[in-house]
C-alpha positions as a Markdown table, in Angstrom:
| # | Residue | x | y | z |
|---|---|---|---|---|
| 1 | Met | 155.6 | 119.4 | 21.1 |
| 2 | Pro | 158.4 | 118.9 | 18.6 |
| 3 | Lys | 161.3 | 119.2 | 21.0 |
| 4 | Ala | 159.9 | 117.0 | 23.8 |
| 5 | Lys | 162.2 | 114.1 | 24.9 |
| 6 | Ser | 159.3 | 112.1 | 26.2 |
| 7 | Tyr | 155.6 | 112.3 | 27.1 |
| 8 | Ala | 153.4 | 111.4 | 30.0 |
| 9 | Leu | 149.9 | 110.1 | 29.5 |
| 10 | Thr | 147.0 | 109.7 | 31.9 |
| 11 | Leu | 143.4 | 108.6 | 31.6 |
| 12 | Val | 141.3 | 110.3 | 34.3 |
| 13 | Asp | 137.6 | 109.6 | 34.6 |
| 14 | Tyr | 136.0 | 112.7 | 36.0 |
| 15 | Glu | 132.5 | 111.3 | 35.8 |
| 16 | Ala | 133.5 | 108.6 | 38.3 |
| 17 | Ser | 133.4 | 111.3 | 41.0 |
| 18 | Arg | 129.6 | 111.0 | 41.0 |
| 19 | Val | 130.0 | 107.3 | 42.1 |
| 20 | Ile | 133.2 | 107.2 | 44.2 |
| 21 | Gly | 133.5 | 110.8 | 45.3 |
| 22 | Gln | 136.6 | 111.7 | 43.3 |
| 23 | Pro | 138.0 | 111.3 | 39.8 |
| 24 | Phe | 139.4 | 107.9 | 39.0 |
| 25 | Val | 142.8 | 107.4 | 37.3 |
| 26 | His | 142.5 | 104.4 | 35.0 |
| 27 | Phe | 146.2 | 104.5 | 34.0 |
| 28 | Ala | 149.3 | 106.7 | 33.9 |
| 29 | Ala | 152.3 | 106.2 | 31.7 |
| 30 | Ala | 155.5 | 108.2 | 32.0 |
| 31 | Asn | 158.7 | 108.6 | 29.9 |
| 32 | Val | 157.0 | 107.6 | 26.7 |
| 33 | Thr | 159.7 | 108.2 | 24.0 |
| 34 | Ser | 157.9 | 106.9 | 20.9 |
| 35 | Thr | 156.2 | 109.3 | 18.6 |
| 36 | His | 153.8 | 106.7 | 17.2 |
| 37 | Leu | 152.1 | 103.4 | 17.9 |
| 38 | Lys | 152.5 | 100.6 | 15.4 |
| 39 | His | 149.4 | 98.9 | 14.1 |
| 40 | Gly | 148.6 | 96.0 | 16.5 |
| 41 | Glu | 151.1 | 97.2 | 19.1 |
| 42 | Asn | 148.9 | 96.5 | 22.2 |
| 43 | Leu | 148.3 | 93.8 | 24.8 |
| 44 | Glu | 145.2 | 91.7 | 25.2 |
| 45 | Lys | 143.8 | 91.8 | 28.7 |
| 46 | Thr | 145.1 | 88.2 | 29.2 |
| 47 | Gln | 148.7 | 89.4 | 28.5 |
| 48 | Trp | 148.9 | 91.9 | 31.4 |
């Protein structure tokens, strides 16, 4: 989407519905304005 001002991302696990009875949303991020992710630009689980 070349003219988008920002993006929204979700990670939905539809296979979880077999276990918990509904899809499970692992995360949602909104208003993401970057067009790329730099190498190593992430957080370790101990940094949350």
